[in-house]
TIPARO-58180 format. One record per residue (C-alpha): x negated, y negated, z; residue number from 1. Coordinates in nm, 4 decimals, decimal comma, always signed. Example, Ala and Ser with C-alpha at 12.3 -4.5 7.8 and 13.67 -1.06 7.14 Angstrom:
BEGIN
+----------+----------+----------+-----+
:       px :       py :       pz : num :
+----------+----------+----------+-----+
:  -1,2300 :  +0,4500 :  +0,7800 :   1 :
:  -1,3670 :  +0,1060 :  +0,7140 :   2 :
+----------+----------+----------+-----+
END
This chain:
BEGIN
+----------+----------+----------+-----+
:       px :       py :       pz : num :
+----------+----------+----------+-----+
:  -0,0002 :  -0,0003 :  +0,0007 :   1 :
:  -0,1441 :  -0,3355 :  -0,1041 :   2 :
:  -0,0857 :  -0,5830 :  +0,1819 :   3 :
:  -0,0538 :  -0,8659 :  -0,0707 :   4 :
:  +0,3016 :  -0,7408 :  -0,1359 :   5 :
:  +0,3946 :  -0,8629 :  +0,2116 :   6 :
:  +0,3562 :  -1,2241 :  +0,1050 :   7 :
:  +0,6577 :  -1,2125 :  -0,1274 :   8 :
:  +0,9065 :  -1,2354 :  +0,1553 :   9 :
:  +0,7501 :  -1,5523 :  +0,2943 :  10 :
:  +0,7277 :  -1,7223 :  -0,0439 :  11 :
:  +1,0769 :  -1,6359 :  -0,1688 :  12 :
:  +1,3019 :  -1,7500 :  +0,1121 :  13 :
:  +1,1756 :  -2,0868 :  +0,2383 :  14 :
:  +1,4718 :  -2,2773 :  +0,0912 :  15 :
:  +1,7043 :  -2,5607 :  +0,1874 :  16 :
:  +2,0802 :  -2,5516 :  +0,1285 :  17 :
:  +2,2653 :  -2,7957 :  -0,0980 :  18 :
:  +2,5684 :  -2,7502 :  -0,3296 :  19 :
:  +2,5139 :  -2,5538 :  -0,6494 :  20 :
:  +2,4911 :  -2,2049 :  -0,7945 :  21 :
:  +2,2272 :  -2,1816 :  -1,0631 :  22 :
:  +1,8803 :  -2,0404 :  -1,1236 :  23 :
:  +1,5284 :  -2,1152 :  -1,0096 :  24 :
:  +1,1964 :  -1,9750 :  -1,1328 :  25 :
:  +0,8642 :  -2,0333 :  -0,9535 :  26 :
:  +0,5337 :  -1,9443 :  -1,1204 :  27 :
:  +0,1809 :  -1,9319 :  -0,9818 :  28 :
:  -0,0606 :  -1,6902 :  -0,8199 :  29 :
:  -0,1401 :  -1,5231 :  -0,4877 :  30 :
:  -0,4635 :  -1,4224 :  -0,3169 :  31 :
:  -0,5408 :  -1,1554 :  -0,0591 :  32 :
:  -0,8601 :  -1,1662 :  +0,1431 :  33 :
:  -0,9493 :  -0,8468 :  +0,3272 :  34 :
:  -1,2898 :  -0,6982 :  +0,4099 :  35 :
:  -1,4369 :  -1,0277 :  +0,2853 :  36 :
:  -1,3231 :  -0,9571 :  -0,0747 :  37 :
:  -1,0541 :  -1,1981 :  -0,2030 :  38 :
:  -0,8442 :  -1,0737 :  -0,4954 :  39 :
:  -0,6188 :  -1,3040 :  -0,6986 :  40 :
:  -0,3155 :  -1,2118 :  -0,9115 :  41 :
:  -0,0356 :  -1,3766 :  -1,1053 :  42 :
:  +0,3070 :  -1,4303 :  -0,9447 :  43 :
:  +0,6529 :  -1,5242 :  -1,0722 :  44 :
:  +0,9736 :  -1,5374 :  -0,8678 :  45 :
:  +1,3184 :  -1,5636 :  -1,0285 :  46 :
:  +1,6340 :  -1,6363 :  -0,8264 :  47 :
:  +1,9983 :  -1,6076 :  -0,9309 :  48 :
:  +2,2514 :  -1,6438 :  -0,6480 :  49 :
:  +2,1573 :  -1,3595 :  -0,4053 :  50 :
:  +1,9409 :  -1,1653 :  -0,6537 :  51 :
:  +1,5627 :  -1,2081 :  -0,6579 :  52 :
:  +1,3068 :  -1,0803 :  -0,9041 :  53 :
:  +0,9341 :  -1,0924 :  -0,8320 :  54 :
:  +0,6802 :  -1,0138 :  -1,1057 :  55 :
:  +0,3165 :  -0,9743 :  -1,0206 :  56 :
:  -0,0065 :  -0,8639 :  -1,1820 :  57 :
:  -0,2279 :  -0,6813 :  -0,9310 :  58 :
:  -0,5732 :  -0,5784 :  -1,0514 :  59 :
:  -0,4486 :  -0,5731 :  -1,4080 :  60 :
:  -0,1389 :  -0,3647 :  -1,3271 :  61 :
:  +0,2175 :  -0,4993 :  -1,3644 :  62 :
:  +0,4875 :  -0,4557 :  -1,0971 :  63 :
:  +0,8371 :  -0,5922 :  -1,0531 :  64 :
:  +1,0281 :  -0,6178 :  -0,7237 :  65 :
:  +1,4063 :  -0,6550 :  -0,7436 :  66 :
:  +1,6175 :  -0,7518 :  -0,4415 :  67 :
:  +1,9986 :  -0,7465 :  -0,4344 :  68 :
:  +2,0918 :  -0,8931 :  -0,0948 :  69 :
:  +2,4650 :  -0,8337 :  -0,1468 :  70 :
:  +2,3943 :  -0,4609 :  -0,1791 :  71 :
:  +2,1058 :  -0,4666 :  +0,0736 :  72 :
:  +1,8900 :  -0,2966 :  -0,1868 :  73 :
:  +1,5277 :  -0,3256 :  -0,2991 :  74 :
:  +1,3780 :  -0,1752 :  -0,6158 :  75 :
:  +1,0035 :  -0,1443 :  -0,6740 :  76 :
:  +0,9146 :  -0,1006 :  -1,0428 :  77 :
:  +0,5778 :  +0,0265 :  -1,1630 :  78 :
:  +0,5539 :  -0,0613 :  -1,5316 :  79 :
:  +0,2464 :  +0,1543 :  -1,5923 :  80 :
:  +0,4352 :  +0,4722 :  -1,4984 :  81 :
:  +0,7790 :  +0,3355 :  -1,6097 :  82 :
:  +0,9190 :  +0,4263 :  -1,2696 :  83 :
:  +1,1639 :  +0,2522 :  -1,0332 :  84 :
:  +1,1966 :  +0,3388 :  -0,6640 :  85 :
:  +1,5238 :  +0,2341 :  -0,4929 :  86 :
:  +1,5317 :  +0,1505 :  -0,1202 :  87 :
:  +1,8072 :  +0,0808 :  +0,1354 :  88 :
:  +1,7238 :  -0,2404 :  +0,3220 :  89 :
:  +1,9741 :  -0,1562 :  +0,5969 :  90 :
:  +1,7728 :  +0,1523 :  +0,6862 :  91 :
:  +1,4532 :  -0,0507 :  +0,6810 :  92 :
:  +1,6089 :  -0,3108 :  +0,9091 :  93 :
:  +1,7295 :  -0,0509 :  +1,1599 :  94 :
:  +1,3828 :  +0,1025 :  +1,1762 :  95 :
:  +1,2168 :  -0,2358 :  +1,2209 :  96 :
:  +1,4549 :  -0,3310 :  +1,5026 :  97 :
:  +1,3822 :  -0,0048 :  +1,6892 :  98 :
:  +1,0059 :  -0,0511 :  +1,6570 :  99 :
:  +0,9968 :  -0,4278 :  +1,7003 : 100 :
:  +1,3123 :  -0,5765 :  +1,8607 : 101 :
:  +1,3625 :  -0,9369 :  +1,7611 : 102 :
:  +1,4020 :  -1,0231 :  +2,1328 : 103 :
:  +1,0246 :  -0,9785 :  +2,1630 : 104 :
:  +0,9425 :  -1,2300 :  +1,8918 : 105 :
:  +0,7726 :  -1,5606 :  +1,9742 : 106 :
:  +0,7760 :  -1,8088 :  +1,6868 : 107 :
:  +0,6698 :  -2,1710 :  +1,6522 : 108 :
:  +0,6979 :  -2,3944 :  +1,3428 : 109 :
:  +0,5449 :  -2,7394 :  +1,3648 : 110 :
:  +0,5467 :  -3,0100 :  +1,1005 : 111 :
:  +0,2022 :  -3,1552 :  +1,0306 : 112 :
:  +0,0726 :  -3,4641 :  +0,8463 : 113 :
:  -0,0681 :  -3,2886 :  +0,5377 : 114 :
:  +0,1066 :  -3,3175 :  +0,2014 : 115 :
:  +0,0433 :  -3,2634 :  -0,1700 : 116 :
:  +0,2411 :  -3,2720 :  -0,4942 : 117 :
:  +0,3810 :  -3,0059 :  -0,7276 : 118 :
:  +0,5038 :  -3,1906 :  -1,0381 : 119 :
:  +0,7843 :  -3,4150 :  -0,8979 : 120 :
:  +0,7828 :  -3,2503 :  -0,5551 : 121 :
:  +0,6156 :  -3,3856 :  -0,2434 : 122 :
:  +0,5201 :  -3,0797 :  -0,0386 : 123 :
:  +0,4716 :  -3,1252 :  +0,3352 : 124 :
:  +0,2672 :  -2,9047 :  +0,5648 : 125 :
:  +0,4008 :  -2,6866 :  +0,8470 : 126 :
:  +0,1997 :  -2,4785 :  +1,0936 : 127 :
:  +0,3277 :  -2,1276 :  +1,1668 : 128 :
:  +0,2469 :  -1,9085 :  +1,4646 : 129 :
:  +0,4316 :  -1,5883 :  +1,5519 : 130 :
:  +0,3784 :  -1,2779 :  +1,7634 : 131 :
:  +0,5806 :  -0,9619 :  +1,8305 : 132 :
:  +0,5058 :  -0,6379 :  +2,0197 : 133 :
:  +0,4111 :  -0,3532 :  +1,7867 : 134 :
:  +0,2748 :  -0,0003 :  +1,7834 : 135 :
:  -0,0249 :  +0,1304 :  +1,5912 : 136 :
:  -0,0111 :  +0,5072 :  +1,6188 : 137 :
:  +0,0177 :  +0,5694 :  +1,9943 : 138 :
:  -0,1165 :  +0,2281 :  +2,0915 : 139 :
:  +0,0834 :  -0,0662 :  +2,2190 : 140 :
:  -0,0329 :  -0,3786 :  +2,0338 : 141 :
:  +0,0858 :  -0,7280 :  +1,9424 : 142 :
:  +0,1212 :  -0,8316 :  +1,5785 : 143 :
:  +0,0190 :  -1,1931 :  +1,5254 : 144 :
:  +0,0734 :  -1,4331 :  +1,2353 : 145 :
:  -0,0714 :  -1,7802 :  +1,1960 : 146 :
:  -0,1139 :  -2,0198 :  +0,9069 : 147 :
:  +0,0338 :  -2,3064 :  +0,7066 : 148 :
:  +0,3083 :  -2,3428 :  +0,4469 : 149 :
:  +0,3869 :  -2,6478 :  +0,2315 : 150 :
:  +0,7554 :  -2,7171 :  +0,1600 : 151 :
:  +0,9374 :  -2,9616 :  -0,0678 : 152 :
:  +1,2460 :  -3,1095 :  +0,0992 : 153 :
:  +1,5158 :  -3,3272 :  -0,0538 : 154 :
:  +1,4424 :  -3,2301 :  -0,4162 : 155 :
:  +1,7318 :  -3,1637 :  -0,6541 : 156 :
:  +1,6101 :  -2,8101 :  -0,7323 : 157 :
:  +1,7121 :  -2,7067 :  -0,3811 : 158 :
:  +2,0692 :  -2,7005 :  -0,5118 : 159 :
:  +1,9887 :  -2,3907 :  -0,7176 : 160 :
:  +1,9522 :  -2,1577 :  -0,4182 : 161 :
:  +2,2519 :  -2,2280 :  -0,1947 : 162 :
:  +2,3832 :  -1,8705 :  -0,2048 : 163 :
:  +2,0466 :  -1,7262 :  -0,1119 : 164 :
:  +1,9960 :  -1,9675 :  +0,1788 : 165 :
:  +2,3434 :  -1,8870 :  +0,3121 : 166 :
:  +2,2557 :  -1,5177 :  +0,3019 : 167 :
:  +1,9222 :  -1,5807 :  +0,4781 : 168 :
:  +2,1053 :  -1,7490 :  +0,7667 : 169 :
:  +2,3515 :  -1,4616 :  +0,8194 : 170 :
:  +2,3061 :  -1,2368 :  +1,1293 : 171 :
:  +2,2425 :  -0,9219 :  +0,9212 : 172 :
:  +1,9792 :  -1,0833 :  +0,6991 : 173 :
:  +1,6661 :  -0,8731 :  +0,6439 : 174 :
:  +1,4233 :  -0,8710 :  +0,3566 : 175 :
:  +1,0904 :  -0,6916 :  +0,3365 : 176 :
:  +0,8718 :  -0,5065 :  +0,0914 : 177 :
:  +0,9608 :  -0,1385 :  +0,1559 : 178 :
:  +0,6034 :  -0,0180 :  +0,2111 : 179 :
:  +0,5457 :  -0,2936 :  +0,4636 : 180 :
:  +0,8723 :  -0,2225 :  +0,6453 : 181 :
:  +0,7950 :  +0,1499 :  +0,6606 : 182 :
:  +0,4304 :  +0,1284 :  +0,7661 : 183 :
:  +0,4287 :  -0,2003 :  +0,9617 : 184 :
:  +0,7831 :  -0,2637 :  +1,0896 : 185 :
:  +0,6707 :  -0,5344 :  +1,3326 : 186 :
:  +0,5201 :  -0,7330 :  +1,0492 : 187 :
:  +0,8373 :  -0,6922 :  +0,8425 : 188 :
:  +1,0559 :  -0,8044 :  +1,1334 : 189 :
:  +0,8414 :  -1,1083 :  +1,2066 : 190 :
:  +0,8395 :  -1,2131 :  +0,8418 : 191 :
:  +1,2176 :  -1,1910 :  +0,8145 : 192 :
:  +1,2576 :  -1,4155 :  +1,1180 : 193 :
:  +1,0047 :  -1,6642 :  +0,9772 : 194 :
:  +1,2191 :  -1,6785 :  +0,6595 : 195 :
:  +1,5296 :  -1,7452 :  +0,8624 : 196 :
:  +1,3662 :  -2,0373 :  +1,0430 : 197 :
:  +1,2180 :  -2,1831 :  +0,7238 : 198 :
:  +1,5458 :  -2,1684 :  +0,5323 : 199 :
:  +1,6639 :  -2,5210 :  +0,6293 : 200 :
:  +1,3264 :  -2,6825 :  +0,5691 : 201 :
:  +1,2601 :  -2,6836 :  +0,1917 : 202 :
:  +1,1328 :  -2,5108 :  -0,1227 : 203 :
:  +0,7941 :  -2,3346 :  -0,1038 : 204 :
:  +0,4957 :  -2,4899 :  -0,2823 : 205 :
:  +0,1972 :  -2,3209 :  -0,1233 : 206 :
:  +0,1034 :  -2,1186 :  +0,1831 : 207 :
:  -0,1772 :  -1,9367 :  +0,3580 : 208 :
:  -0,1326 :  -1,7013 :  +0,6524 : 209 :
:  -0,3461 :  -1,4577 :  +0,8492 : 210 :
:  -0,2171 :  -1,1300 :  +0,9982 : 211 :
:  -0,3897 :  -0,9591 :  +1,2886 : 212 :
:  -0,3248 :  -0,7233 :  +1,5824 : 213 :
:  -0,4209 :  -0,7615 :  +1,9480 : 214 :
:  -0,4640 :  -0,4776 :  +2,1956 : 215 :
:  -0,7140 :  -0,2703 :  +2,3940 : 216 :
:  -0,7061 :  +0,0555 :  +2,2018 : 217 :
:  -0,9490 :  +0,1609 :  +1,9244 : 218 :
:  -0,7040 :  +0,0945 :  +1,6382 : 219 :
:  -0,6234 :  -0,2551 :  +1,7669 : 220 :
:  -0,9926 :  -0,3298 :  +1,8137 : 221 :
:  -1,0593 :  -0,2226 :  +1,4571 : 222 :
:  -0,7661 :  -0,4235 :  +1,3188 : 223 :
:  -0,8795 :  -0,7331 :  +1,5119 : 224 :
:  -1,2140 :  -0,7211 :  +1,3325 : 225 :
:  -1,0474 :  -0,7013 :  +0,9895 : 226 :
:  -0,7691 :  -0,9612 :  +0,9711 : 227 :
:  -0,5860 :  -0,9991 :  +0,6416 : 228 :
:  -0,5559 :  -1,3438 :  +0,4876 : 229 :
:  -0,2844 :  -1,4036 :  +0,2293 : 230 :
:  -0,2205 :  -1,7111 :  +0,0194 : 231 :
:  +0,0156 :  -1,8199 :  -0,2569 : 232 :
:  +0,0267 :  -2,1276 :  -0,4800 : 233 :
:  +0,3104 :  -2,2175 :  -0,7146 : 234 :
:  +0,2008 :  -2,4247 :  -1,0124 : 235 :
:  +0,5319 :  -2,4683 :  -1,1955 : 236 :
:  +0,9083 :  -2,4367 :  -1,1547 : 237 :
:  +1,2118 :  -2,4193 :  -1,3838 : 238 :
:  +1,5894 :  -2,4318 :  -1,3493 : 239 :
:  +1,6534 :  -2,2785 :  -1,6923 : 240 :
:  +1,9227 :  -2,0051 :  -1,6926 : 241 :
:  +1,7892 :  -1,6529 :  -1,6267 : 242 :
:  +1,9273 :  -1,3631 :  -1,8310 : 243 :
:  +2,1366 :  -1,1265 :  -1,6165 : 244 :
:  +1,9467 :  -0,8194 :  -1,7377 : 245 :
:  +1,6338 :  -0,9621 :  -1,5739 : 246 :
:  +1,7673 :  -0,8126 :  -1,2481 : 247 :
:  +1,8302 :  -0,4650 :  -1,3929 : 248 :
:  +1,6012 :  -0,1630 :  -1,4069 : 249 :
:  +1,4574 :  -0,1407 :  -1,7610 : 250 :
:  +1,6156 :  +0,1210 :  -1,9876 : 251 :
:  +1,4243 :  +0,4463 :  -2,0065 : 252 :
:  +1,2533 :  +0,4094 :  -1,6688 : 253 :
:  +1,2652 :  +0,7014 :  -1,4244 : 254 :
:  +1,4763 :  +0,6077 :  -1,1197 : 255 :
:  +1,3842 :  +0,7617 :  -0,7836 : 256 :
:  +1,4992 :  +0,7199 :  -0,4229 : 257 :
:  +1,2179 :  +0,5654 :  -0,2214 : 258 :
:  +1,0844 :  +0,7172 :  +0,0968 : 259 :
:  +1,2902 :  +0,6436 :  +0,4081 : 260 :
:  +1,1243 :  +0,4871 :  +0,7133 : 261 :
+----------+----------+----------+-----+
END
């Protein structure tokens, strides 16, 4: 599992709510830094009401992630093998809550002075810090997240994502990359709650976060020495209509049920 996939959830759902039901496409790249070896790849996120498509190129290999939040479903498409794996987000959410109850989450979001521009947008900086109890094997640990995200607030393109923001604010909201939710449920739970808190604050422009674990056992000590840094930068956006078949599994692809948590 490539931990860079975890960044999608943070980038997709930092939206503000205004009237409108249209489409939004964000294009740019993401970077993962682990073991001192940063790797960059292309990113594109397409949003139509409560459907989200994420396209990425990772080490020359093309993937698509499809999320249907009305159906609580995620689909991971591997274009090299022409294969689509379908996952139940409700099952992922239940597993994450058992392993990392939201009552244990500590989260702080603080607006800072930094800002930069993305075309017509003025993007303002926020500091993020979060922690939640977690398990690594038989060890009790604490998953920690810290970093910055830049958000554009008050721009007209926010009107394109009202349905998605409303869904993000609902009590049963949960979105995570299936491999992350299965292998690191605490991380998935923390990210979903970060999305919920960011929803009223603006559209995402750029972000950089670091994930780590704290604890006294050997696995936690190892993880503490190898934190993962993730970053994303959007370079362009569009409100052009998105074809409905963009959110469908391509014809001829093998469809499989993904592994349950």
